[in-house]
C-alpha positions as CSV (number, residue, x, y, z in Angstrom):
1,M,9.0,-11.9,3.3
2,R,6.2,-14.0,4.8
3,L,3.6,-15.3,2.4
4,P,0.0,-16.1,3.3
5,S,-0.6,-19.8,3.6
6,C,-3.2,-19.7,0.8
7,W,-0.4,-18.6,-1.6
8,T,1.9,-21.3,-2.9
9,A,5.2,-21.1,-4.7
10,A,4.4,-24.5,-6.2
11,T,1.9,-23.0,-8.7
12,T,4.6,-20.8,-10.0
13,G,7.3,-23.4,-10.4
14,L,9.5,-21.8,-7.8
15,T,10.5,-23.3,-4.5
16,A,9.8,-21.2,-1.4
17,T,13.5,-20.6,-1.0
18,A,13.9,-19.4,-4.6
19,A,10.8,-17.2,-4.2
20,A,12.1,-15.7,-1.0
21,A,15.6,-15.1,-2.4
22,T,14.1,-13.4,-5.5
23,A,11.8,-11.3,-3.3
24,S,14.7,-10.0,-1.2
25,S,17.1,-9.2,-4.0
26,T,18.0,-5.6,-4.4
27,S,19.6,-3.4,-7.0
28,S,21.9,-0.4,-6.6
29,S,19.2,2.0,-7.7
30,A,16.7,3.7,-5.5
31,F,14.2,1.0,-6.5
32,I,14.1,-2.5,-5.1
33,R,13.0,-5.3,-7.4
34,R,10.4,-7.4,-5.6
35,T,8.7,-10.6,-6.7
36,T,5.3,-11.2,-5.3
37,I,3.8,-14.6,-5.5
38,T,0.1,-14.6,-6.2
39,H,-2.3,-17.5,-6.5
40,K,-1.2,-18.6,-10.0
41,R,1.7,-16.5,-11.1
42,V,4.7,-14.4,-10.1
43,L,4.3,-10.7,-10.5
44,T,7.4,-8.6,-10.6
45,T,6.9,-5.1,-9.3
46,M,9.3,-2.2,-8.6
47,A,9.2,-1.2,-4.9
48,S,10.8,1.9,-3.5
49,G,11.0,3.0,0.1
50,D,11.3,1.0,3.3
51,T,8.3,-0.9,4.6
52,T,9.8,-0.9,8.1
53,A,10.0,2.9,8.1
54,F,6.5,3.2,6.6
55,F,4.9,1.1,9.3
56,Q,6.6,3.2,12.0
57,L,4.6,6.3,11.0
58,Q,2.0,7.7,13.5
59,A,-1.2,7.0,11.6
60,F,-2.5,5.6,8.4
61,A,-5.3,6.2,5.9
62,V,-6.7,3.6,3.5
63,V,-8.0,5.3,0.4
64,G,-10.3,3.0,-1.4
65,A,-11.5,1.3,1.8
66,S,-14.7,-0.7,1.2
67,E,-17.6,-1.9,3.3
68,D,-17.4,-5.2,1.3
69,R,-15.3,-7.6,3.3
70,A,-14.4,-9.5,0.2
71,K,-12.7,-6.5,-1.4
72,F,-9.0,-5.6,-0.8
73,G,-9.9,-2.1,0.4
74,N,-11.6,-3.8,3.4
75,K,-8.9,-6.4,3.8
76,V,-6.1,-3.9,4.0
77,L,-8.1,-1.8,6.5
78,R,-8.7,-4.8,8.7
79,C,-5.0,-5.8,8.5
80,Y,-4.0,-2.4,9.9
81,V,-6.6,-2.7,12.7
82,Q,-5.5,-6.3,13.4
83,H,-1.9,-5.1,13.9
84,G,-2.9,-2.3,16.2
85,Y,-2.3,0.6,13.9
86,T,-4.2,3.9,14.0
87,V,-6.0,3.8,10.7
88,T,-8.8,5.8,9.1
89,P,-10.8,4.6,6.1
90,V,-11.2,7.2,3.2
91,N,-14.4,6.7,1.3
92,K,-16.7,9.3,-0.1
93,R,-19.8,7.1,0.0
94,S,-19.6,5.6,3.4
95,T,-19.7,7.1,6.9
96,S,-18.3,4.0,8.7
97,I,-16.4,0.9,7.7
98,E,-15.6,-1.9,10.2
99,G,-16.7,0.4,13.0
100,L,-14.3,3.1,12.0
101,T,-15.5,6.6,11.0
102,C,-14.8,7.3,7.4
103,V,-13.6,10.6,6.0
104,P,-14.4,11.6,2.4
105,S,-10.9,12.9,1.5
106,L,-7.3,13.2,2.7
107,A,-7.9,16.8,3.5
108,Q,-10.4,15.9,6.2
109,W,-8.1,13.3,7.6
110,V,-4.9,15.2,7.9
111,G,-6.3,17.9,10.1
112,S,-3.9,19.0,12.8
113,Q,-1.6,16.0,12.5
114,P,1.9,16.5,11.1
115,P,1.5,15.3,7.5
116,T,5.1,13.9,7.4
117,A,4.2,11.5,10.2
118,L,1.3,10.0,8.2
119,G,1.1,7.1,5.7
120,V,-1.4,6.6,3.0
121,S,-2.3,3.1,1.6
122,L,-4.0,3.2,-1.7
123,V,-6.4,0.6,-3.1
124,T,-7.6,2.5,-6.1
125,P,-7.4,2.3,-9.9
126,P,-4.2,4.0,-11.4
127,G,-6.0,7.1,-12.6
128,V,-7.5,7.7,-9.1
129,T,-4.2,6.9,-7.5
130,K,-2.5,9.8,-9.3
131,T,-5.3,12.2,-8.2
132,V,-5.1,11.0,-4.6
133,I,-1.3,11.4,-4.4
134,E,-1.6,14.9,-6.0
135,E,-4.1,15.8,-3.3
136,G,-2.0,14.2,-0.5
137,Y,1.3,15.8,-1.8
138,A,-0.3,19.2,-1.8
139,L,-1.3,18.6,1.9
140,G,2.3,17.7,2.8
141,L,1.9,14.0,2.8
142,R,5.0,12.2,1.7
143,H,4.5,8.4,2.5
144,F,2.4,6.3,0.1
145,F,1.9,2.5,-0.1
146,L,0.6,1.4,-3.4
147,Q,-1.2,-2.0,-3.5
148,P,-1.0,-4.2,-6.6
149,G,-3.1,-2.8,-9.4
150,T,-3.1,0.8,-8.1
151,H,-0.4,2.0,-10.5
152,D,0.7,1.7,-14.1
153,K,3.7,2.8,-16.2
154,E,2.4,6.3,-16.5
155,T,1.8,6.6,-12.8
156,D,5.2,5.2,-12.0
157,A,6.9,7.6,-14.3
158,W,5.0,10.5,-12.8
159,L,5.9,9.4,-9.2
160,R,9.6,9.5,-10.0
161,T,9.2,13.3,-10.7
162,L,8.0,14.1,-7.2
163,P,10.7,15.3,-4.8
164,D,10.9,14.1,-1.3
165,V,8.3,11.3,-1.5
166,A,8.6,7.8,-0.2
167,V,6.6,5.3,-2.2
168,V,6.3,1.6,-1.3
169,K,4.9,-0.7,-4.0
170,G,3.7,-4.0,-2.6
171,C,1.0,-5.6,-0.6
172,V,0.1,-4.6,3.0
173,L,-1.4,-8.0,3.5
174,V,1.9,-9.7,2.6
175,E,4.1,-7.2,4.4
176,L,2.1,-7.5,7.7
177,G,1.4,-11.2,7.3
178,C,-2.5,-10.9,7.3
């Protein structure tokens, strides 16, 4: 896993090698234990799914995309664009973000595209995350990427009850090296 240069393992007391080894360790369950180094601490999250497979999907939506370039919803959107992915911002209050036309909901985004070939990145509070995934799941969407802070224990437990869904928990910015 490649870490942005502004993040340091030194502030966590881990060496870069130890941090990388911790980040890549796996368990035998369907979930992968991932350690993400942030500015001042190590966060341990549960990740399921395969980021390689996720990023091979046809198109992506960023729910929670923001016009504010300082917010993560905007940073995640720009990261997809920077890497050449087909991406659509989902925002009820905006018509355009970073020159891309917004849609107000996943229902307007899916359209005639095959929903199983689409990925949804969420940058939303946990309560909103569950509502968005319920909407997406009803539309046939099965691939979701949850950014840090978008889920809690309740959301995680609920997600485990959904059949045939691939959920990645991590940071698009880290995974794509933005």
